[in-house]
C-alpha positions in Angstrom: 8.8 -2.7 30.2 11.9 0.2 31.2 12.9 1.8 28.4 16.8 1.9 27.5 16.8 5.8 29.5 15.4 5.0 32.2 17.7 1.5 33.2 20.6 3.6 32.8 19.7 6.3 35.3 20.3 3.6 37.7 24.1 2.2 38.5 25.8 -0.2 37.1 25.5 -3.7 38.7 28.3 -4.1 40.0 27.3 -6.0 43.2 25.8 -8.3 41.4 28.0 -8.8 38.5 30.7 -10.3 41.3 27.9 -12.0 43.1 27.8 -14.4 40.1 31.3 -14.4 39.4 32.1 -16.4 43.4 28.9 -18.6 43.0 30.4 -19.5 39.4 33.9 -19.9 41.2 32.7 -21.7 44.1 30.8 -24.3 41.2 34.7 -24.7 40.5 36.5 -24.9 44.1 34.0 -25.5 47.1 36.4 -24.1 49.0 36.5 -20.7 47.8 36.8 -17.4 50.4 39.3 -14.7 50.6 39.6 -12.0 48.8 39.3 -10.9 45.3 41.4 -9.2 43.9 42.2 -6.5 40.7 43.2 -4.1 39.5 42.1 -0.9 37.3 44.5 -0.3 33.7 47.4 2.3 35.0 48.0 5.6 33.0 50.2 5.2 30.5 52.9 7.6 28.7 53.2 7.9 25.0 56.5 6.5 24.2 59.4 9.4 24.2 56.6 12.1 25.2 55.2 13.3 28.3 51.6 12.6 26.9 49.9 10.0 28.2 48.1 7.5 25.9 44.6 6.9 25.3 42.5 4.7 28.0 40.7 1.8 28.1 39.7 0.4 31.2 40.2 -3.7 31.8 37.1 -5.2 31.7 37.6 -7.8 34.3 38.1 -4.8 36.2 34.9 -2.4 35.4 33.2 -5.5 34.8 33.2 -6.1 38.3 33.2 -2.2 39.3 31.6 0.1 36.5 34.6 2.2 37.4 36.2 4.0 34.7 38.9 5.6 36.6 42.7 5.1 35.4 44.9 3.6 38.1 42.5 2.4 40.2 41.7 -1.1 42.6 39.1 -3.3 44.3 39.1 -5.9 46.5 35.8 -7.9 47.6 35.5 -10.4 50.6 33.6 -13.4 50.2 32.9 -13.9 54.0 31.0 -10.2 54.8 30.4 -9.9 50.8 32.5 -6.2 51.4 33.5 -4.3 48.0 35.7 -1.6 48.3 37.2 0.3 45.0 40.3 2.4 45.9 40.8 5.7 43.8 43.6 8.1 43.1 44.0 10.8 46.1 44.3 14.4 45.2 47.9 15.6 44.3 47.9 18.9 44.2 50.1 19.2 41.1 48.3 17.7 39.9 44.6 19.8 39.9 46.2 22.6 37.9 46.5 21.0 34.9 43.2 17.7 34.9 41.6 19.5 38.2 39.9 17.6 40.8 39.9 14.2 40.4 36.5 12.5 41.8 36.3 11.9 45.3 35.5 8.8 47.7 32.2 10.5 48.6 31.6 11.2 45.0 32.7 7.5 44.1 30.4 5.4 46.7 27.7 7.7 45.1 28.2 6.6 41.1 29.3 2.8 41.7 28.2 0.3 43.3 30.1 -0.6 46.0 29.7 -1.0 50.0 33.3 1.7 50.3 35.8 3.5 48.2 38.9 4.7 49.9 41.7 6.5 48.1 44.5 4.1 46.7 47.2 4.8 49.4 45.3 2.5 51.8 45.3 -0.7 49.4 48.3 -2.4 51.3 47.0 -1.5 54.5 43.0 -2.9 53.3 45.6 -6.5 51.4 47.1 -6.4 55.4 43.7 -6.4 57.5 42.2 -9.1 55.2 45.3 -11.8 54.7 43.9 -13.3 58.1 41.8 -14.9 55.4 44.3 -16.6 53.9 43.4 -17.1 50.3 43.6 -14.1 47.4 42.4 -14.7 44.3 44.0 -11.9 41.0 44.5 -12.1 37.7 48.1 -13.0 36.0 50.5 -10.2 34.6 47.0 -7.8 36.2 49.1 -7.3 40.0 51.3 -4.4 40.2 54.8 -5.0 41.7 53.8 -3.0 45.1 51.2 -5.4 45.9 52.4 -7.8 47.7 50.5 -11.2 48.8 53.1 -12.3 51.1 50.9 -13.1 53.7 48.2 -15.2 51.7 48.3 -18.8 51.8 46.9 -19.5 48.9 47.5 -16.7 45.4 45.1 -18.7 42.5 45.9 -16.4 38.9 43.7 -18.2 37.2 39.7 -19.2 38.4 38.7 -15.4 38.6 39.5 -15.1 34.9 37.8 -17.5 33.7 34.6 -17.0 36.2 34.6 -12.6 35.0 34.7 -14.6 31.3 31.9 -17.1 31.5 29.7 -15.4 33.5 30.0 -12.0 31.2 28.4 -14.3 28.4 25.0 -13.5 29.7 23.9 -10.0 30.4 21.6 -8.5 32.5 19.0 -5.4 31.7 21.9 -3.1 32.3 24.4 -4.5 30.2 21.9 -4.9 27.5 20.3 -1.3 27.6 24.2 -0.5 26.9 25.0 -2.4 24.2 21.2 -0.5 22.6 22.1 2.8 23.4 25.1 1.8 21.2 22.9 0.8 18.5 21.1 3.4 18.5 24.4 5.4 18.3 25.7 3.9 15.7 22.7 3.6 13.6 22.8 7.7 13.6 26.4 6.7 12.0 25.7 4.1 9.6 22.7 6.7 8.2 25.0 9.8 7.8 27.4 7.3 5.8 24.7 6.7 4.0 23.9 10.4 3.5 27.4 11.2 2.4 28.5 8.0 0.1 27.3 9.4 -3.1 28.8 12.9 -3.0 32.3 11.6 -1.6 35.6 10.7 -2.8 37.4 9.4 -0.2 37.2 6.1 2.4 38.1 8.5 4.7 35.8 11.3 4.5 33.2 8.2 5.4 35.3 7.3 8.5 35.2 10.6 9.5 31.3 11.7 9.6 31.1 8.1 11.0 33.2 9.5 14.4 31.9 12.4 14.7 27.8 11.2 14.6 29.5 9.0 17.1 31.0 11.5 19.8 28.3 14.1 19.1 25.7 11.5 20.3 28.0 10.5 23.5 29.9 7.9 22.2 33.2 9.2 22.4 35.5 5.8 21.5 35.0 3.5 19.0 34.7 -0.4 19.6 36.8 -1.1 17.1 38.4 -0.1 14.3 35.9 0.7 11.4 36.7 -1.0 8.2 35.9 0.9 5.0 36.1 -0.5 2.3 35.2 0.2 -1.6 35.6 -1.6 -4.0 37.6 -4.9 -4.1 38.6 -3.5 -0.4 35.2 -4.8 0.7 37.1 -8.6 0.2 39.3 -7.6 2.9 38.0 -8.7 6.7 39.5 -6.8 8.4 41.1 -3.7 6.0 42.2 -1.0 7.8 43.3 1.0 5.1 40.1 3.9 4.7 42.0 6.2 2.8 41.3 5.0 -0.7 39.5 6.6 -3.1 35.7 5.6 -4.2 36.0 7.2 -8.1 34.6 3.9 -10.3 33.7 1.4 -7.4 30.3 -0.4 -6.7 30.1 -0.8 -3.9 30.7 0.0 0.2 31.0 -2.4 2.9 31.2 -0.7 6.2 31.8 -2.5 9.7 31.8 0.0 12.3 30.5 0.7 16.1 31.0 3.1 18.8 31.8 2.4 22.2 29.7 3.9 25.1 30.3 3.0 28.8 32.4 0.3 28.1 30.5 -2.1 25.8 30.0 -1.9 22.2 28.0 -1.7 19.4 29.3 -4.1 15.4 26.7 -3.8 12.7 28.0 -3.8 8.7 26.1 -2.6 6.4 27.1 -3.4 2.5 26.1 -0.2 -0.3 25.9 1.0 -3.3 28.0 4.1 -3.6 26.4 5.6 -7.1 22.5 5.0 -5.4 22.1 2.0 -7.2 22.9 -1.5 -6.8 24.6 -2.9 -10.1 22.7 -6.6 -10.8 25.9 -8.7 -9.6 25.7 -6.8 -6.3 22.1 -6.9 -5.9 22.3 -11.2 -6.3 24.5 -11.5 -3.7 23.3 -8.9 -1.3 20.0 -10.7 -1.8 21.9 -14.0 -0.9 23.7 -13.0 2.3 20.1 -11.3 3.7 18.6 -14.6 3.2 21.1 -16.0 5.3 21.3 -13.2 8.0 17.3 -14.3 8.0 17.5 -17.5 8.2 20.1 -17.8 10.4 18.8 -14.9 12.8 15.6 -16.9 13.4 17.5 -20.4 14.0 17.7 -18.3 17.5 16.9 -19.1 20.8 17.9 -20.4 24.1 20.2 -24.3 23.8 20.6 -23.2 20.0 23.4 -24.7 18.4 26.2 -21.9 17.2 27.1 -24.7 15.0 24.4 -25.5 13.4 23.4 -21.8 12.7 27.1 -21.6 11.0 26.3 -24.2 8.9 22.8 -23.5 7.9 24.1 -20.5 6.6 27.1 -22.6 4.2 24.0 -24.2 3.0 21.9 -21.0 2.1 25.6 -19.5 1.1 25.5 -22.7 -1.8 22.2 -22.4 -2.5 22.3 -19.1 -3.6 26.2 -19.2 -5.9 24.2 -22.5 -6.8 22.0 -20.1 -8.9 23.8 -17.7 -9.8 25.7 -20.4 -11.8 28.9 -19.4 -9.7 28.9 -22.7 -8.3 27.9 -25.9 -9.8 27.6 -29.5 -8.7 25.8 -31.1 -6.3 24.9 -29.2 -3.0 25.9 -31.9 -0.9 29.2 -32.7 -2.3 30.6 -28.8 -2.5 29.5 -29.0 1.4 31.0 -31.8 2.3 34.2 -30.6 0.2 33.9 -27.1 2.1 34.4 -25.0 -1.3 31.5 -22.7 -0.1 34.1 -21.5 2.4 36.2 -19.6 -0.8 33.5 -17.6 -0.3 32.3 -17.1 3.2 36.0 -17.9 5.3 34.7 -16.7 8.2 32.7 -17.8 11.4 28.9 -16.6 11.0 29.0 -14.0 14.4 31.0 -13.4 17.9 29.6 -12.6 21.4 29.5 -8.6 22.3 29.7 -6.6 24.9 32.2 -4.8 26.3 34.9 -6.7 23.8 34.0 -6.8 20.1 34.6 -9.8 20.3 33.6 -10.8 23.7 34.2 -13.6 25.7 32.8 -17.3 26.4 32.4 -18.9 22.7 35.5 -21.2 23.2 36.5 -20.8 19.6 38.4 -23.8 18.3 41.4 -22.1 16.4 43.0 -25.9 16.0 40.0 -27.2 14.2 41.1 -29.3 11.4 37.3 -28.4 9.2 38.1 -25.1 8.0 34.2 -24.6 8.2 34.3 -24.2 11.7 38.3 -23.0 12.5 36.8 -19.2 12.5 34.2 -19.9 14.6 34.3 -17.9 17.5 31.2 -19.4 19.0 30.7 -23.0 19.9 28.2 -25.5 21.2 24.6 -23.7 23.0 23.9 -20.0 22.7 23.0 -19.6 26.3 19.4 -16.9 27.0 20.5 -13.4 27.7 24.1 -13.6 25.6 24.8 -10.6 22.9 25.7 -12.5 19.5 26.5 -11.1 16.4 25.0 -13.0 13.0 27.2 -11.3 10.0 27.6 -13.7 7.1 29.2 -12.5 3.7 30.2 -13.7 0.5 33.3 -12.7 -0.8 35.4 -12.5 -4.0 38.8 -12.4 -3.1 41.3 -13.3 -5.3 43.9 -14.2 -3.1 41.3 -16.4 -1.0 39.3 -18.7 -4.2 42.5 -18.8 -6.9 43.3 -22.1 -4.8 40.5 -23.4 -5.1 40.8 -22.8 -8.4 43.6 -24.4 -9.2 42.4 -27.5 -6.3 40.9 -30.0 -9.0 39.0 -31.1 -5.5 37.0 -27.4 -5.9 37.4 -26.1 -9.0 35.2 -28.6 -10.7 32.7 -26.9 -8.2 33.7 -23.2 -9.7 31.8 -21.7 -13.4 35.1 -19.9 -13.8 33.1 -17.8 -16.5 30.5 -16.4 -14.0 32.7 -15.8 -11.3 35.2 -13.0 -13.5 31.6 -11.2 -13.3 31.4 -11.0 -10.1 35.1 -9.7 -8.9 34.3 -6.0 -8.5 31.0 -6.8 -6.7 34.3 -7.2 -3.3 32.4 -8.4 -1.0 29.2 -8.4 1.1 28.2 -8.5 4.8 25.6 -7.7 6.4 25.7 -8.0 10.6 23.6 -7.4 13.0 23.4 -7.7 17.4 20.9 -10.3 18.1 19.7 -11.0 21.8 19.0 -14.6 22.9 16.0 -14.9 24.9 14.3 -18.5 26.1 12.3 -18.5 23.0 13.6 -17.1 20.2 16.1 -13.4 19.8 15.6 -9.6 19.8 17.9 -7.7 17.5 19.4 -4.8 19.0 20.1 -2.9 15.9 18.3 -0.6 14.3 20.5 0.3 11.1 19.0 0.0 7.4 19.3 -3.1 5.3 16.6 -3.0 3.2 18.1 -2.3 -0.2 14.7 0.3 -1.3 15.4 1.6 1.9 19.3 2.0 1.7 19.1 3.4 -1.8 16.8 6.1 -1.3 18.8 7.5 1.5 22.3 7.0 -0.8 20.0 9.2 -3.1 18.5 11.5 -0.5 14.8 11.7 -1.8 
């Protein structure tokens, strides 16, 4: 099997992606023909300022081009299978500030397209192809100066759907990008383990994580890091990252770097002082078991809803052993009381977006156990999915359950009181689904002895 680095020496497989997208479109509509049209993200200025806002390439555009340049365009003639990338021309006034931009010749050597022109040619090119009668674009992603007036048919829905569905199954190159993002993020996670015992504030640890990512070629973060100490770990998408660490038991670090537009999404929970408290260790072991069992259920065709349900069953068994829950396991499952402690979905697809496309969630689901499950149904081979079970002690979420007789009968309040300071425990890996099983793309340490060894510098 080729190494990650050798795979990434090649071009991003944009032509293969567009063929898959067109194939999907033709299955939905056999009459699909004409031209696909996409625009990259524009350069935007910070409001009331002459500086540029941080740039993030549109993922639909990147999927069919592999091009990270702002202010670019793309067309694909379905009949001739010709792809054309349009990049900004040289603007002499900007060269003094920004240097020379990429030339057409350089872009053609970098990107997996058939032709490269400047953006000055885009309207003329579209005019030349209008005899094909149909154009497929994405709603609200067409510039005002682009006109499709002579196209007989204009569709702004199917192309977006096709790209979203095709993105679910990753090719070898995409998997290599996610592996690379994971490898860099693992270095950063390890750095936080090394620093947590001597740090005084969450912000120091966020800085350490980002520094290691940037130093190892992941300049962008896949998402805003969650650096949650103590009871803040019970907040699923905690954003402060500036609270002091003194007197707190654990740190939950949910953070991942982005490499060439592809994300890692890794969560680890560990003791700030280098040794788990008995309560923290007990909860950690339950969550680790949840992850282990659920990961081993993965293979092509596995039903994610069933795996998520299994995670709840293991959580209930573990919380019953600790005495936090009481009563019959099946009754607890039926009343959904475990949702008080595990309120989110087991995971989501991962790719160019942290919460990647194609999961078909149903946020209107009346069943609280499945309402926030971001993937529903079977998972295909080639998909990358996070497995991130957690158990949390969030007063805001749990206290209404304690006031509800339906749920309160299954919760032992006296035992629960011993666990509030644990905050929350989540463990998250990025898993490639294969025909017969899975491959774990995440290598960040999660073994308790190993984590404590690193924290203590021994």
